[in-house]
C-alpha positions as CSV (number, residue, x, y, z in Angstrom):
1,M,26.2,63.1,46.4
2,M,24.5,60.1,47.7
3,K,25.4,59.1,51.0
4,T,25.8,55.5,51.8
5,V,25.4,53.1,54.2
6,K,28.2,53.4,56.2
7,Q,27.2,56.7,56.4
8,L,24.1,57.0,57.6
9,V,25.5,54.0,60.1
10,E,27.9,56.3,61.4
11,E,26.1,59.4,61.3
12,A,23.0,57.5,63.4
13,N,25.6,56.0,66.3
14,S,27.0,60.1,66.4
15,L,23.4,60.8,67.4
16,V,22.8,57.7,69.6
17,E,23.5,56.1,72.7
18,T,24.6,52.8,71.7
19,V,25.4,50.0,74.8
20,S,28.2,47.3,74.9
21,V,27.1,43.6,74.6
22,E,28.3,43.9,78.5
23,K,25.8,46.8,79.6
24,A,23.0,45.8,77.5
25,R,23.4,42.2,79.6
26,A,23.6,44.1,82.6
27,M,20.6,45.5,81.8
28,Y,18.9,42.4,80.3
29,G,15.8,41.3,82.4
30,E,15.0,44.7,84.2
31,D,11.3,45.7,84.6
32,D,11.6,49.1,83.2
33,V,13.9,47.5,79.9
34,T,12.5,46.4,77.3
35,F,14.5,44.3,74.2
36,I,13.4,45.0,70.8
37,D,14.5,42.8,67.7
38,I,14.1,44.2,64.6
39,R,15.2,41.6,62.7
40,D,13.8,40.1,59.9
41,V,11.6,36.7,61.4
42,R,13.5,34.8,59.6
43,E,16.8,35.7,61.1
44,L,15.1,34.8,64.0
45,E,14.2,31.4,63.0
46,R,17.5,31.1,61.6
47,D,19.8,32.3,64.7
48,G,17.4,32.1,67.9
49,Q,16.0,35.0,69.9
50,I,16.8,36.7,72.8
51,P,14.3,35.7,75.4
52,G,11.6,38.5,76.5
53,A,12.7,40.4,73.8
54,V,9.9,42.4,71.8
55,H,10.2,41.7,67.9
56,S,9.2,44.8,65.7
57,P,9.6,44.4,62.3
58,R,11.8,47.2,61.1
59,G,9.1,47.4,58.4
60,M,6.4,48.2,61.3
61,L,8.9,50.1,63.6
62,E,7.9,53.9,62.9
63,F,4.3,52.9,63.0
64,W,4.4,51.0,66.2
65,V,5.6,53.8,67.7
66,D,3.6,56.7,66.4
67,P,1.0,57.1,68.7
68,E,-1.2,58.9,65.6
69,S,-0.9,55.5,63.5
70,P,-3.6,53.0,63.3
71,Y,-0.5,49.9,64.1
72,H,0.4,52.0,67.3
73,K,1.7,49.6,70.1
74,E,1.1,50.5,73.6
75,L,4.4,49.4,75.2
76,F,6.1,52.7,72.9
77,A,3.9,54.6,75.6
78,T,5.9,53.5,78.8
79,D,8.5,55.0,80.1
80,N,10.7,52.2,79.6
81,K,14.0,52.1,78.1
82,F,14.1,50.4,75.1
83,V,16.9,48.4,73.9
84,F,17.1,48.1,69.7
85,F,19.2,45.5,68.0
86,C,19.7,43.9,64.6
87,A,22.2,41.3,63.3
88,A,24.9,43.1,63.9
89,G,24.3,46.4,64.8
90,W,23.3,48.6,61.8
91,R,19.9,49.0,61.3
92,S,19.9,49.0,64.7
93,A,21.6,52.1,65.0
94,L,19.5,53.8,61.8
95,A,15.8,52.9,63.7
96,T,17.1,53.9,66.8
97,R,18.0,57.1,65.6
98,T,14.5,57.2,63.5
99,V,13.0,56.6,67.6
100,L,14.3,59.3,68.6
101,E,13.5,62.0,65.8
102,M,10.2,60.6,66.5
103,G,10.3,61.6,70.3
104,L,10.8,58.4,72.1
105,T,14.1,59.6,73.9
106,N,14.2,56.4,76.5
107,V,16.3,54.5,73.8
108,C,19.2,52.7,73.0
109,H,21.2,50.3,70.7
110,I,23.3,47.0,71.0
111,E,26.7,47.6,69.6
112,G,26.9,44.3,67.6
113,G,23.7,43.9,67.8
114,F,22.9,40.1,68.5
115,G,25.8,38.7,66.9
116,A,28.3,39.8,69.5
117,W,24.7,38.5,72.2
118,R,25.4,35.3,71.0
119,D,28.9,35.4,71.3
120,S,29.4,36.9,74.4
121,G,27.0,34.3,75.6
122,G,23.9,35.8,76.4
123,P,20.6,33.4,76.4
124,I,19.3,33.0,73.2
125,E,16.1,30.9,72.7
126,E,14.8,28.9,69.5
127,R,12.2,30.6,67.9
128,K,10.0,27.9,66.1
129,S,8.8,28.4,62.1
130,R,5.4,29.8,62.1
131,A,4.6,28.8,58.5
132,K,2.8,25.4,58.3
């Protein structure tokens, strides 16, 4: 029987650390914490972004994390705590599970995602469109 997205997200949430937006806001700005925004660039342009967060498009995440990949980003080879988020916490739950399975262990994601961050009054900045 096919699994639904809801089932996959529930499974991911049972395996990964999920932090409240309050805890995420308390972690924000710490030197050894990196926020990873996996939303589509159009979402960033439309809704803004968390200042200082690294944009890692969901479609490239595994390639950026894998040290054997030609697309590997050294950022993911650090000892930082990585706080993943998307718009509402579904994609970030799946992404966090995936990177955990890849061996990146110091990871979590924000319950409620960027929407919860925005609604809690967390800092947001506008992202300018790169299209000309």
